[in-house]
C-alpha positions as CSV (number, residue, x, y, z in Angstrom):
1,M,-26.3,12.1,45.8
2,P,-28.5,15.0,44.2
3,Y,-31.9,14.5,43.6
4,E,-31.7,14.9,39.9
5,I,-28.9,12.3,39.5
6,F,-30.8,9.7,41.9
7,L,-34.0,9.8,40.2
8,A,-32.6,10.2,36.4
9,F,-31.2,6.6,37.3
10,R,-34.1,5.4,39.1
11,Y,-35.9,6.4,36.1
12,L,-33.3,4.2,33.6
13,R,-33.9,1.4,36.0
14,S,-37.7,1.7,36.8
15,R,-39.2,-1.9,35.6
16,H,-42.5,-1.5,36.1
17,K,-45.3,0.6,33.5
18,R,-42.5,1.7,31.5
19,K,-42.5,-1.0,28.7
20,L,-43.1,1.3,26.0
21,A,-40.2,4.0,27.2
22,R,-37.8,1.1,28.3
23,V,-38.3,-0.2,24.4
24,T,-37.3,3.2,22.7
25,A,-34.6,3.9,25.2
26,L,-32.9,0.2,24.0
27,A,-34.1,1.5,20.3
28,A,-32.0,5.0,21.5
29,V,-28.6,3.0,22.4
30,T,-28.6,0.7,19.9
31,G,-29.2,3.3,17.1
32,V,-26.1,5.6,18.5
33,A,-24.2,2.9,18.9
34,M,-24.6,1.6,15.5
35,G,-24.3,5.4,14.0
36,V,-21.0,5.5,16.4
37,A,-20.1,2.1,15.0
38,A,-20.4,2.9,11.8
39,L,-18.7,6.6,11.8
40,I,-15.9,5.1,13.6
41,I,-15.5,1.8,10.4
42,A,-16.1,4.5,7.5
43,M,-13.2,7.1,9.0
44,A,-10.7,3.9,9.5
45,L,-11.5,2.5,6.1
46,S,-10.7,5.8,4.7
47,N,-7.3,6.2,6.8
48,G,-6.6,2.2,5.8
49,F,-7.1,3.1,1.6
50,R,-5.8,6.4,2.1
51,D,-2.7,5.2,4.1
52,E,-2.1,1.8,1.9
53,M,-2.2,4.0,-1.5
54,R,0.2,6.3,0.3
55,D,2.5,3.4,1.3
56,K,2.5,1.9,-2.0
57,I,3.3,5.2,-4.0
58,L,6.3,6.4,-1.3
59,Q,7.7,2.5,-2.2
60,G,7.8,2.6,-5.8
61,T,8.4,6.1,-6.6
62,S,10.9,8.8,-5.9
63,H,10.0,11.4,-2.8
64,L,11.5,13.6,-4.9
65,N,12.2,14.1,-8.5
66,V,14.4,16.6,-9.7
67,L,14.4,17.5,-13.3
68,R,16.4,20.2,-15.9
69,S,14.1,23.5,-16.3
70,D,14.5,22.8,-19.8
71,G,13.5,19.5,-20.1
72,Q,17.1,18.0,-21.4
73,P,18.6,15.1,-20.0
74,I,21.2,15.8,-17.1
75,P,24.9,14.7,-18.5
76,D,26.4,15.4,-15.1
77,H,24.0,13.6,-13.1
78,E,26.5,12.4,-10.3
79,S,28.0,15.8,-9.7
80,V,24.1,16.4,-9.4
81,A,23.0,13.4,-7.0
82,A,26.2,14.2,-4.7
83,R,25.1,17.7,-4.2
84,I,21.9,16.8,-2.7
85,R,22.8,14.0,-0.8
86,N,25.0,16.8,1.0
87,I,22.0,18.2,2.1
88,A,20.9,17.1,5.7
89,G,17.5,14.8,5.2
90,V,18.4,13.2,2.1
91,V,19.0,9.6,2.0
92,S,19.8,9.1,-1.2
93,A,19.8,10.2,-4.7
94,S,20.8,8.9,-8.0
95,A,20.1,8.7,-11.6
96,T,17.2,7.1,-13.6
97,T,14.9,7.1,-16.4
98,Y,11.4,6.9,-18.1
99,D,10.2,5.9,-20.9
100,G,7.4,4.4,-22.9
101,A,7.3,1.5,-24.6
102,V,5.1,-1.2,-26.1
103,V,5.9,-4.9,-25.1
104,N,6.1,-8.1,-26.9
105,G,5.5,-11.5,-25.3
106,P,4.5,-14.8,-26.3
107,K,1.1,-14.4,-26.2
108,G,0.3,-10.5,-26.3
109,S,1.3,-7.4,-26.4
110,A,1.0,-4.2,-24.0
111,Y,2.1,-0.6,-22.8
112,A,4.3,-0.8,-20.3
113,V,6.4,1.8,-18.8
114,L,10.9,1.3,-18.2
115,R,12.7,2.4,-15.2
116,G,15.9,2.8,-15.7
117,V,17.5,2.7,-11.8
118,E,21.0,2.9,-11.0
119,D,22.8,-0.2,-8.6
120,G,22.5,0.9,-4.7
121,A,19.8,3.4,-5.2
122,G,16.8,3.5,-2.9
123,E,14.7,2.4,-5.6
124,M,16.5,-0.9,-5.7
125,S,15.4,-1.3,-2.3
126,S,12.0,-1.5,-2.9
127,L,12.5,-3.9,-5.8
128,K,14.4,-6.4,-3.7
129,L,11.2,-6.5,-1.7
130,W,8.6,-6.8,-3.8
131,L,10.9,-9.3,-6.1
132,R,8.8,-12.3,-5.9
133,E,10.3,-14.8,-8.4
134,G,13.9,-14.7,-9.8
135,S,16.3,-12.1,-9.0
136,L,17.6,-8.9,-10.0
137,M,19.2,-7.2,-13.5
138,R,22.8,-7.0,-13.5
139,T,24.6,-4.7,-16.3
140,S,27.2,-7.0,-16.3
141,K,25.6,-9.2,-18.9
142,A,25.8,-9.0,-22.5
143,E,22.4,-9.4,-23.3
144,P,20.3,-6.9,-20.9
145,E,18.0,-7.9,-18.3
146,A,14.7,-6.7,-17.0
147,V,12.2,-7.1,-13.9
148,I,8.7,-6.9,-14.8
149,G,6.0,-6.4,-12.7
150,T,3.2,-9.7,-12.3
151,E,0.4,-8.8,-13.9
152,L,2.2,-7.6,-16.8
153,A,3.9,-10.7,-17.4
154,N,0.5,-12.6,-17.0
155,R,-0.6,-10.4,-19.8
156,L,2.5,-10.7,-21.8
157,G,2.8,-14.6,-21.3
158,T,6.2,-14.6,-20.2
159,K,8.0,-16.9,-18.2
160,L,11.7,-16.2,-16.4
161,G,14.3,-16.3,-19.0
162,E,12.3,-15.7,-21.8
163,T,12.9,-12.7,-24.6
164,L,11.0,-10.0,-25.0
165,Q,11.2,-6.8,-28.0
166,L,10.8,-3.9,-26.7
167,I,9.1,-0.9,-29.2
168,P,9.8,2.6,-28.1
169,A,6.5,4.7,-27.6
170,G,8.3,7.1,-30.1
171,A,9.2,5.3,-33.2
172,N,8.3,6.4,-36.1
173,S,5.6,4.0,-37.4
174,S,6.2,5.4,-40.9
175,S,10.1,4.3,-40.7
176,A,11.3,2.0,-42.7
177,I,13.3,0.8,-39.8
178,I,11.5,0.5,-36.5
179,P,14.0,0.5,-33.1
180,I,13.4,-2.8,-31.6
181,R,14.9,-3.8,-28.5
182,R,15.8,-7.3,-26.4
183,V,15.9,-7.6,-22.9
184,R,15.9,-11.3,-21.0
185,V,13.1,-11.5,-18.2
186,V,15.1,-12.6,-14.8
187,G,12.9,-11.9,-12.4
188,F,9.0,-10.9,-11.5
189,F,8.1,-8.7,-8.8
190,R,5.0,-7.9,-7.3
191,S,4.5,-4.3,-5.4
192,G,0.6,-4.4,-4.8
193,L,-0.4,-1.1,-6.8
194,F,-1.7,-2.5,-10.0
195,E,-0.8,0.5,-11.7
196,Y,3.3,-0.8,-11.2
197,D,2.9,-4.4,-11.3
198,S,0.9,-4.2,-14.8
199,T,3.1,-1.6,-16.6
200,W,6.4,-0.8,-14.8
201,V,9.2,-2.9,-16.3
202,Y,12.7,-2.5,-14.6
203,L,16.2,-2.2,-16.2
204,S,19.9,-1.2,-15.5
205,F,20.3,2.7,-15.5
206,E,22.7,1.7,-18.1
207,T,20.5,-0.1,-20.3
208,A,17.5,2.4,-20.0
209,A,19.5,4.9,-21.3
210,A,21.2,3.1,-23.9
211,F,17.4,2.3,-25.3
212,A,17.1,6.1,-24.9
213,G,20.0,7.2,-26.7
214,S,21.8,8.7,-24.5
215,V,24.4,6.2,-22.6
216,H,25.4,8.7,-20.0
217,A,22.7,11.2,-19.3
218,A,19.4,10.8,-17.1
219,S,16.7,12.5,-17.2
220,I,15.6,12.5,-14.0
221,V,17.8,12.3,-10.1
222,S,15.5,10.5,-8.2
223,V,16.0,11.6,-4.1
224,Q,14.9,9.8,-1.2
225,I,14.0,11.6,2.4
226,S,14.2,10.0,6.0
227,N,10.3,12.5,6.3
228,P,8.7,11.8,2.7
229,E,6.1,14.3,4.7
230,D,9.0,17.1,4.9
231,V,9.3,17.1,0.8
232,K,8.6,20.8,0.5
233,R,11.6,22.1,3.0
234,I,14.1,19.4,1.0
235,A,12.5,20.3,-2.3
236,A,13.1,24.1,-1.4
237,R,16.9,23.3,-0.2
238,V,18.1,21.6,-3.5
239,K,16.5,24.4,-5.2
240,Q,18.3,26.5,-3.7
241,T,21.3,24.3,-3.9
242,L,21.2,23.8,-7.7
243,G,19.9,27.1,-8.7
244,N,16.9,28.0,-11.4
245,S,18.6,25.5,-14.1
246,Y,16.9,22.6,-12.2
247,H,13.0,22.8,-10.4
248,T,11.3,19.5,-8.9
249,I,8.3,17.4,-8.4
250,D,7.2,16.3,-5.3
251,W,5.3,13.1,-4.6
252,Q,2.5,14.9,-2.9
253,D,2.3,17.0,-6.0
254,A,2.2,14.4,-8.7
255,N,-0.5,12.3,-6.8
256,Q,-2.4,15.6,-5.5
257,P,-5.5,14.8,-7.9
258,L,-5.8,11.5,-6.0
259,F,-5.5,12.9,-2.7
260,A,-7.9,15.4,-3.0
261,A,-10.1,12.9,-3.9
262,L,-9.6,10.5,-1.7
263,A,-10.5,13.6,0.9
264,L,-13.7,14.9,-0.8
265,E,-14.8,11.0,-1.0
266,R,-13.7,11.1,3.2
267,R,-15.8,14.3,3.6
268,M,-19.2,13.1,1.8
269,G,-19.1,9.8,3.9
270,L,-18.6,11.5,7.2
271,F,-21.6,13.8,6.0
272,I,-23.9,11.1,5.4
273,I,-23.0,8.7,8.5
274,G,-23.2,12.0,11.3
275,L,-26.7,12.2,9.6
276,I,-27.8,8.8,10.4
277,I,-26.6,9.4,14.2
278,V,-28.6,12.7,13.8
279,I,-31.6,10.7,13.1
280,A,-30.6,8.1,15.5
281,V,-30.1,10.6,18.6
282,L,-34.0,11.4,17.6
283,N,-34.9,8.7,19.4
284,I,-33.6,9.8,22.7
285,T,-36.4,12.9,22.4
286,T,-38.8,9.8,21.1
287,M,-37.8,7.9,24.7
288,L,-37.7,11.3,26.8
289,I,-41.3,12.5,25.8
290,L,-42.5,9.4,26.6
291,V,-41.1,9.5,29.9
292,V,-42.3,13.0,30.7
293,V,-46.0,11.8,30.1
294,E,-45.8,8.6,32.0
295,R,-44.1,10.9,34.9
296,R,-46.1,13.9,34.8
297,R,-47.4,13.2,38.5
298,D,-43.8,12.8,39.9
299,I,-42.8,15.7,38.2
300,A,-46.0,17.5,39.5
301,V,-45.1,16.7,42.5
302,L,-41.6,17.5,42.7
303,S,-42.8,21.1,41.6
304,T,-45.0,21.1,44.9
305,L,-42.4,20.2,47.0
306,G,-40.1,23.5,46.2
307,A,-38.0,21.6,42.9
308,K,-36.6,24.4,40.5
309,R,-37.5,24.4,37.2
310,V,-33.7,23.5,36.5
311,G,-33.5,20.4,38.6
312,V,-36.3,19.3,36.7
313,M,-34.8,19.8,33.3
314,L,-31.7,18.0,34.7
315,V,-33.1,15.0,35.6
316,F,-34.0,14.8,31.8
317,I,-31.1,15.6,30.6
318,I,-29.3,13.5,32.3
319,E,-31.0,10.4,31.9
320,G,-31.2,11.3,28.0
321,A,-27.0,12.1,28.3
322,V,-26.6,8.5,30.1
323,V,-28.4,7.2,27.4
324,G,-26.1,8.7,24.7
325,A,-22.8,8.0,26.6
326,V,-23.7,4.2,27.2
327,G,-24.6,4.0,22.9
328,A,-21.2,5.9,22.7
329,L,-19.1,3.3,24.8
330,I,-20.7,0.3,22.6
331,G,-20.5,1.9,19.5
332,V,-16.8,2.7,20.6
333,L,-16.3,-1.6,21.0
334,I,-18.1,-2.7,18.2
335,G,-16.1,-0.3,15.7
336,L,-12.6,-0.8,17.6
337,V,-13.7,-4.7,17.8
338,T,-15.3,-5.0,13.9
339,C,-11.5,-2.8,12.8
340,A,-10.0,-6.1,14.8
341,V,-11.7,-8.4,12.8
342,V,-11.4,-6.8,9.6
343,N,-7.8,-6.7,9.5
344,Q,-7.5,-10.0,11.1
345,F,-9.3,-11.9,8.2
346,K,-8.2,-9.5,5.4
347,L,-11.9,-8.9,5.3
348,V,-12.2,-5.7,2.6
349,S,-10.9,-7.1,-0.7
350,L,-11.1,-4.9,-4.0
351,P,-10.5,-5.7,-7.7
352,A,-7.2,-4.2,-8.4
353,D,-7.4,-3.2,-11.8
354,V,-10.2,-0.6,-10.7
355,Y,-8.6,0.3,-7.0
356,S,-5.0,-0.4,-7.8
357,I,-4.7,-2.2,-4.7
358,S,-6.3,-5.6,-3.9
359,N,-6.9,-5.3,0.0
360,V,-7.5,-2.0,2.6
361,P,-6.8,-2.6,6.0
362,L,-9.1,-0.4,8.8
363,H,-7.1,2.5,10.7
364,A,-8.8,3.2,13.3
365,G,-7.2,6.6,15.6
366,W,-7.6,7.2,18.4
367,I,-8.3,10.7,18.3
368,E,-10.9,10.6,15.3
369,T,-12.8,7.4,17.3
370,A,-12.7,9.9,20.5
371,L,-14.2,12.5,18.2
372,A,-16.9,10.5,17.5
373,A,-18.2,8.9,20.5
374,L,-17.6,12.8,21.8
375,F,-19.7,14.1,19.0
376,A,-22.3,11.6,19.3
377,F,-23.0,12.3,23.4
378,L,-23.1,15.9,22.3
379,L,-26.2,15.4,20.3
380,S,-28.3,12.9,22.6
381,V,-27.3,15.7,25.2
382,A,-28.7,18.5,22.4
383,A,-31.4,15.8,22.1
384,T,-32.9,15.8,25.7
385,I,-33.4,20.1,25.4
386,Y,-37.0,20.3,24.2
387,P,-38.3,17.5,26.8
388,A,-36.7,18.6,29.5
389,R,-38.2,21.9,29.2
390,A,-40.7,20.4,28.4
391,A,-41.3,18.5,31.7
392,A,-40.1,22.3,33.5
393,K,-43.4,24.2,32.1
394,M,-45.9,21.8,33.9
395,R,-47.9,23.4,36.0
396,P,-48.2,21.2,39.2
397,V,-52.3,22.0,39.9
398,E,-53.1,21.3,36.6
399,T,-51.3,17.9,36.0
400,L,-52.5,16.6,39.4
401,R,-55.9,17.4,38.6
402,D,-56.0,15.5,35.0
403,A,-53.6,12.5,37.0
404,G,-56.2,12.8,39.2
């Protein structure tokens, strides 16, 4: 075994006359471990919040919206949807509508988004998964039916089977006759995203189009694709297929401000926690300075016996690297165990009306975890350079004379 490694581990295991240095080493290991664990947990929390928001958004909205460039309804939406479905990567394409309205219930009123969807559309699959009570709306009934979010139902004080009044958002209040539509509530859904649960009202496409005054026209063709991350390429293919008369809005463009804000928050959080790790790593410098002071006679003897400056430096670099590696590994273990416990018991809960989602899972990625540990280890090695160089520059004769 090279003497540098032997001495480094011997100094770490030494039990006598080094109480202060041992306490400092323990503080250094603890500081690095806590910093790495905090960094892993922060990245996992950021990943979990971003992934949860993205999944909820993709479940409730179309991956790609196709609209007419002039803003007019799409009367031939069936043929347009058929042409889009022939594009590779497209799972479904169907007509849909979005309209605003004021909803009057037994105990109050609220603004709502009326969403009309066709039978067999991709959004109907999500609605089936979200359904908590009742059934889906049907078009065969004489009285229009609706499925509403649970939060909206609580605000309106409505129950299954009751009738709601809908007043279109564009209605002219100065008109003598204000159009009022009535729908019967047949189901409640909960998506987990507060924005949807508190404002959305699902109607059949025929009902929503009739309410808007266009029985056979759709405002949007909603497209679901097999890989949402490939939406840009699919959008280009759709434009090429339909021509300049249509334009597209994908889920990334529609939610770009949200994900940009999350990315900025993530970067600032990682920067702050990175500074915490830097401060924790400084304990390694303090520990090695104490070791150099305590072992100055040993260093002088090594130099007298012919040890080179590089060898003396390596003794203390290896000692600091071992402390940093142990702290990083313990930090990784603490961070991963914490993420598992938090996910198991759903400990991170948020007010849904503020953050849109009520629970955030922690998603710890292996690459990010390894980078956090590597970052702490490299900083630990960098922290050894000053005390190691100071030890290598000691003059043996003066050191032995002062020690004697």
